[in-house]
C-alpha angles and dihedrals in degrees: 000000000000119000121240096261093051093050090049092052092051092049091051094051110101116234122232101236127186092257097055099094102134092120090057092054091053091049092052091049091054091046091051091052091050093050090049090051093051092048090051092050092049092051090055094049116096116242112281094032126208126064093325091060092045091050093049091048093050092047091052092049091047093049093052094046091050094056115105113258091236093057091051091051100044101038123205113010123219115268090241094048111144096017101095097062089065089066100042108126094017104155113179116148110247095014121105126190126214135164124218142161094292099042142277121335125205105198123198126187107235090223085075092051112034141024114248112289093002136107101204114107116241119226089257090049090052090053091051093050092046090051088064096055096089092050093045092048092056091050113085101190135086119295122207116192107204127190122207133183137187122255096263106118121240126197117176134138091261098035112035089175143358089272092069093042095051092045093048091051092051090049091049091057092049093047092050091052089051092052088054090057098260115149104242096185089105093049138088132183121224133178121207100173107201097327097106108045120178093201135019112280091222093095134050090239092053093049091049091053091050094054099084148121118228130195108206112199115201119190112229112247123208112256097027 
């Protein structure tokens, strides 16, 4: 038999009934919060995770912070950026300078270089070409010498068409530069015949403008 104090203690002890599940509710709330926290952390982790992701992220941040402020503000620069100033003030009679999408163009009227229908440089033409050597030497990019003609057909034993004439004139300029000691490893000679006119060929003035030799100077770009 239990004494009075023992029976009283047993009667005062609460029973764990089926409906007393408050502790389970608190546990589920904590678990939900933990899952939410893990999902949030995963969403903030770069793809790949781990040290590799951390390293990639830090490299990206470092690369951006190391860029000059001007480049961040102006965006992509033209491929020929920085070339034009080398030719400011260039004053050679018969030579014009222009800058376009591909680079800087030195344009020479072929009347200064060759007799009509010929591809042999005149003495005056040699002087004009030689006057460009100093400028070309200071330029470190690729140089394309391009011959152009008007639309008047030519048909001789040496030049069956304007293709041969324009190409021969471009080659003549390159060869003369080579004879003067210029390194032509960065050069190429191209003939375009009458396919790239500057002016309509309907007038004498237009045809004269289209007969030309151009030196296209392309600045070398990293990665090319």
